[in-house]
C-alpha positions in Angstrom: -18.1 95.3 -35.6 -19.1 91.7 -34.7 -16.8 88.9 -36.0 -18.0 87.0 -39.1 -20.2 83.9 -38.5 -18.2 80.7 -38.4 -18.8 78.3 -41.2 -18.7 74.5 -40.5 -18.7 71.7 -43.0 -19.8 68.2 -41.8 -19.7 65.0 -43.9 -22.0 62.1 -43.1 -24.5 64.8 -41.8 -27.7 63.0 -42.8 -28.2 61.1 -39.6 -26.8 59.9 -36.3 -23.6 61.4 -35.0 -23.2 63.7 -38.1 -26.6 65.2 -37.6 -26.0 65.7 -33.9 -22.7 67.4 -34.6 -24.3 69.7 -37.1 -27.1 70.6 -34.7 -24.7 71.4 -31.9 -22.4 73.5 -34.1 -25.5 75.5 -35.3 -26.6 75.9 -31.7 -23.3 77.5 -31.0 -23.7 80.0 -33.8 -22.2 78.4 -36.9 -23.5 78.3 -40.4 -23.6 74.7 -41.7 -22.6 72.9 -44.9 -24.1 69.4 -44.7 -22.8 66.7 -47.0 -24.2 63.3 -47.5 -25.7 61.0 -50.2 -29.3 61.0 -49.0 -30.9 64.3 -49.9 -34.1 63.6 -48.0 -32.2 62.7 -44.8 -30.1 65.9 -45.2 -33.2 68.0 -45.3 -34.3 66.3 -42.0 -31.0 67.4 -40.6 -31.8 70.9 -41.7 -35.1 70.7 -40.0 -33.4 69.5 -36.8 -31.0 72.5 -37.0 -34.0 74.8 -37.5 -35.6 73.6 -34.2 -32.6 74.6 -32.1 -31.1 77.5 -34.2 -33.8 78.9 -36.5 -31.5 81.7 -37.8 -28.6 79.4 -38.7 -27.9 79.1 -42.4 -27.7 75.5 -43.6 -26.5 74.5 -47.0 -27.2 70.9 -48.3 -24.9 69.2 -50.8 -25.5 65.6 -52.0 -22.1 64.0 -52.9 -20.1 60.8 -52.7 -17.3 61.5 -50.3 -15.3 58.6 -51.7 -14.8 60.7 -54.8 -12.0 63.2 -54.4 -13.3 65.5 -57.1 -16.7 65.5 -55.6 -15.4 66.5 -52.2 -13.3 69.3 -53.7 -16.4 70.5 -55.4 -18.3 70.6 -52.1 -15.7 72.8 -50.6 -15.8 75.1 -53.7 -19.5 75.4 -53.3 -19.2 76.2 -49.6 -16.6 78.9 -50.3 -18.8 80.4 -53.1 -21.8 80.5 -50.7 -20.1 81.7 -47.5 -16.7 83.0 -48.5 -14.9 81.2 -45.7 -14.6 77.8 -44.0 -13.7 77.6 -40.3 -14.5 74.1 -39.3 -14.5 70.8 -41.1 -15.7 67.5 -39.5 -14.9 64.2 -41.3 -17.7 62.1 -39.9 -18.7 59.9 -42.9 -18.3 56.2 -42.0 -19.5 52.7 -42.5 -18.7 49.3 -40.9 -18.3 46.2 -43.0 -17.2 43.5 -40.6 -15.9 40.0 -41.0 -13.1 37.7 -39.8 -9.9 38.3 -41.8 -9.9 34.8 -43.4 -13.4 35.5 -44.7 -13.0 39.2 -45.5 -13.9 40.0 -49.1 -11.7 42.5 -50.9 -14.7 44.7 -51.7 -15.5 45.0 -48.0 -11.9 46.1 -47.3 -12.1 48.7 -50.0 -15.4 50.0 -48.7 -14.0 50.5 -45.2 -10.9 52.2 -46.5 -12.8 54.4 -49.0 -15.7 55.6 -46.8 -13.8 55.9 -43.5 -10.2 56.8 -44.4 -9.9 58.0 -48.0 -12.9 60.3 -47.6 -11.2 61.9 -44.6 -8.0 62.4 -46.7 -10.0 64.0 -49.5 -11.8 66.4 -47.1 -8.6 67.4 -45.4 -6.9 68.0 -48.8 -9.8 70.2 -50.0 -10.4 72.3 -46.8 -6.7 72.9 -46.1 -6.4 75.2 -49.0 -8.9 77.9 -47.9 -7.9 77.4 -44.3 -4.3 78.0 -45.1 -5.2 81.2 -46.9 -7.3 82.3 -43.9 -4.5 81.2 -41.6 -7.0 79.7 -39.3 -9.3 76.6 -39.1 -10.2 73.5 -37.1 -10.5 70.0 -38.5 -11.9 67.1 -36.5 -11.9 63.5 -37.6 -14.5 61.1 -36.1 -12.6 57.8 -35.5 -13.5 55.1 -33.1 -12.0 53.4 -30.0 -11.4 50.3 -32.2 -8.8 52.4 -34.0 -7.0 52.4 -30.7 -7.7 48.9 -29.4 -8.5 46.8 -32.5 -11.4 44.3 -32.4 -11.8 40.7 -33.5 -13.9 40.6 -36.7 -13.3 44.3 -37.4 -9.8 44.3 -38.8 -10.7 46.4 -41.9 -12.8 48.9 -39.9 -10.2 49.2 -37.1 -7.4 49.7 -39.6 -9.4 52.5 -41.4 -10.2 54.2 -38.1 -6.5 53.8 -36.9 -5.4 55.4 -40.1 -7.5 58.5 -39.3 -5.5 58.9 -36.1 -2.2 58.8 -38.0 -3.7 61.4 -40.4 -4.7 63.6 -37.5 -1.2 63.7 -36.0 0.6 64.2 -39.3 -1.7 67.0 -40.4 -1.5 68.7 -37.1 2.2 69.0 -37.6 1.9 70.1 -41.3 -0.8 72.7 -40.7 0.0 74.1 -37.2 2.2 76.9 -38.5 -0.8 78.2 -40.4 -2.9 78.2 -37.2 -5.0 75.2 -38.3 -5.7 72.7 -35.6 -6.4 69.0 -36.4 -7.9 66.6 -33.8 -9.8 63.4 -33.6 -12.6 62.0 -31.5 -12.8 58.3 -30.8 -16.3 57.2 -29.6 -17.1 54.0 -27.9 -20.5 52.4 -27.8 -22.9 55.1 -28.8 -26.6 54.7 -29.4 -26.9 55.0 -33.2 -28.4 53.2 -36.1 -25.1 51.5 -36.6 -25.2 49.9 -33.1 -28.9 49.1 -32.7 -28.5 45.7 -34.4 -25.6 44.7 -32.2 -26.3 41.4 -30.4 -27.2 41.5 -26.7 -24.2 39.4 -25.8 -21.8 41.8 -27.6 -23.6 44.8 -26.0 -23.3 43.4 -22.5 -19.6 42.5 -23.1 -18.8 46.1 -24.0 -20.8 47.6 -21.1 -19.0 45.4 -18.6 -15.8 47.1 -19.7 -17.3 50.6 -19.5 -16.6 52.4 -16.3 -19.8 54.4 -16.5 -21.8 51.2 -17.2 -23.9 52.7 -19.9 -23.8 53.4 -23.7 -23.1 57.0 -24.8 -25.7 59.2 -26.5 -25.3 61.3 -29.6 -24.8 64.5 -27.6 -21.8 63.0 -25.8 -20.0 62.9 -29.1 -21.3 66.1 -30.6 -20.4 68.1 -27.5 -16.8 66.7 -27.7 -16.5 67.7 -31.3 -17.9 71.1 -30.7 -15.4 71.7 -27.9 -12.5 70.7 -30.2 -13.8 73.2 -32.8 -14.2 76.0 -30.3 -11.7 78.7 -29.1 -11.7 76.9 -25.7 -9.6 74.2 -27.5 -7.4 76.8 -29.1 -4.2 75.2 -27.8 -5.1 71.6 -28.5 -4.0 69.9 -31.7 -2.9 66.5 -32.8 -4.9 64.9 -30.0 -7.5 62.1 -29.9 -10.3 62.7 -27.4 -11.7 59.4 -26.4 -15.5 59.5 -25.7 -16.2 55.9 -24.5 -17.4 56.1 -20.9 -14.2 54.7 -19.6 -13.2 51.7 -21.7 -9.8 52.8 -22.9 -7.7 54.1 -20.0 
């Protein structure tokens, strides 16, 4: 008898890195639960999955991941549809930058809510079915600024650093139930979030990058898929830096 199909849930799956992660997991044989706020963009993600894995089931859920009850509801819907949950990727994220002296409280709250609190809510929700299964893999998409900090990004960096602390703590909490928790910390990746970066800032980062080029979506999605796979079965509590050689 063949093993049951793996089920993977991805937040922030409507575009960019989240869509690429969903496509790669589907290509590797997973059924997908795609969560985001833009229903039309999520359907575009389903279409992208269909082009590489026509047989892969893909469930779309429109939800606000900063709402704990909404996230729990998404997991309940996924369990009702598929009966299991093997992979969860906390990818939802936004950047609201500003120097600390000028940082507005609402910008701080948005960074913490979208980047960090949503990851907490997802981990809280998915840990319950995974603990019952006694198996699962959780990956949090952080950033190298969570490791290095960056002037003008104190709130964003703090939220991304918080994800790394969450990763390590949950790895210790959930390891006895065979649930692995890891993080990925991308550097400069070609996405909609980075396309408006000034040329000077872009050149500054690339000068620090050993490979001398920005990353592409597939660089991150491949790393996430690896951490979710059996090939990473003895890896937990780790942060895989995908930055072309900035942080060494």
